[in-house]
N, C-alpha and C positions, 0 to 999 in steps of 0.2 A: 470553708467551701463551699461553694453553693449546690445546691440540687443537680442542677443541669451539667456543673462538672464531673458530678458522680456517676450520673448515666452513662449507660452505654453509648458510644456513639457510632452506631451500626451505619449511617448515613454516611461518615467518611470512610470507614472499611470498604462501604459499599462502592463508592467515587474510587479509591484507591484500585479495587479489584478490577473495576469496568476499565479504567486506565491503563492497568498492567495487561488486561484480555485484550484491547484494541492495540498496543503497543505490540504484543506476541503476534497477533493476525498481521499486522502492517511489516514486522520484520522478516516473518517466514514467509509471506507474499513476494516481499520484495527478493528473497533469495532465489524464489523459483522465477525470478522477472517481471513480477508485479509490483512497482515502485509507485503505484497511483491508488493505492487502497485506500477508501473513505471508510470511516466506523459506520455509516449506514448499507454499505455495499452487502453486507451478509444477507439481512433481512430482503432485500431488495431483488437480489440475484436469484435467492432460493424462491421465493413467491414469483418470479418469471418463470423459473423452471419448471413450478408446479402447475402453474394456469396459463401459460403462454399459448397466445398473447393475450393479455390481459388489458382492459381498461384503464386509462388514467384514472378515474375515478374509482374503481374496483382495487387497484393497486394502493389508494389511497386508505380505502376502508380497510383494507389487511394490514396495512400499516398503522391503523391508528390516528391518520395525518390527514390535513385538505387534501384537495386535489391539485391545489397551486402546489403545495408542498410536493406534491407526488410527482408533479410535473417537473418540478426542479431536479429531484433525484433523477428522473427520468433521463431529462436533458443532461447531466453529470457523465451517465453512462453512455449517454448516446455520442458526448463530446469525446469519449475517451474510447469510441468505438466498439462498446459492449453492447449496447443495443439501439433498436430503429423505432422510431416513433412514425405510425402511418394513419392515414384517416380510415376508419371502418368504412367497407365497401355499401354496409345496409343503412348506417346513418353517420352521415357526415360529419354529423357533431361530436361525434367520438372519436378519441384517439387510442390506438391500441399500441402497445409497447410489446415488444420480444426480444430476446437476446440473438445477437448475430454469432456465426461461428467463431469469432474472437470471445465472444460473451460467453458459449457455452465452453470454452476451454478456461474462462477464469473463472466463472462460476465453479467449475469442476476443482479449478485449486483452492478457493475458499472453503468449498466444503473439504476438501481433504484436511486442508489446516484446522478447520472447528472441530472434526473427527480427531486430530491428533491433541489437539487441546483438550477434549472433552476424555479421551482416553487417559490422558497425564493425568488428569483431576481425578478419575475414576481409581486410579492406582495408589494416590494420595490419600482417601476418605474410603471411608466405609458407606455400603449403600443406604443404612441408616440415617448417616450424617447427612446425606447428598438429599435424603427426603426431608430432613428438617431443615434443610437450606433452603429447599424449594417452598416450603410452608411458609418460612420467614420472608423471602423475595415475595412473595404473592401477599402476604398479609400487609407488606410495605406498599403496595400499591394503591394509590390513592383513590380511586373511584370506579367505579362500575365499566366505566368505557375501558380504562387500562386492565382491567381484570379481564374484559371481554379479549382486548386485543391479547394480552398473554396468553388465554385459553387457544386462540387461533394459531398464534405463533409457535408456541411452547404449551403443548397438552400436558395437564399436570400426571405424572405418572403413578399407575395404580399402588396405594400401600400393599395391599395383599402379594405384589409381586416386584416388591421392593430390588431385588437382587438382579431380576430379570431387566426391569426398566433401567438401570442406570450400567449394567455392565454391556459395554458394545455400544454405550449411548452413538446414536447417528445422527448426524447434521441434516441429512436430508429428511428426518421425522419430524423434525421440530418447525416445519414451513409454515 
């Protein structure tokens, strides 16, 4: 047996967990009428809720992606009627994105599903287990840029307040 076959395969487990989480998000949103969920929607709509209107450039920075990739995500939301992109009146080179009323409803549904999934996870593990998982996930981030993006999107819980940090975990806190 080779050394690599005896090693713990965290990446495989992480990929399975991500796939399961996204599938649960999609199924629960479909159950309430949103059959068009995309795996990037959760982060994008939460950023738009927090900073709307937001420029394409700032959206990209917040997500840790290029402006071109951010534009593609915004176009996808716009195509589905959840967002609108308009030229900034002060700087016509800048395109700002905001949620439409339908997008506000969609974002509320996304957040409700995230909160339910977080609550269910919190019921299955202890706060100390969640803190340990958080530390492992952050350690798995490959570079400073990824760690900075994670710190913006999902601030690390304070160890001194482990119980409070995880009980009632709210999706809107992790924008």
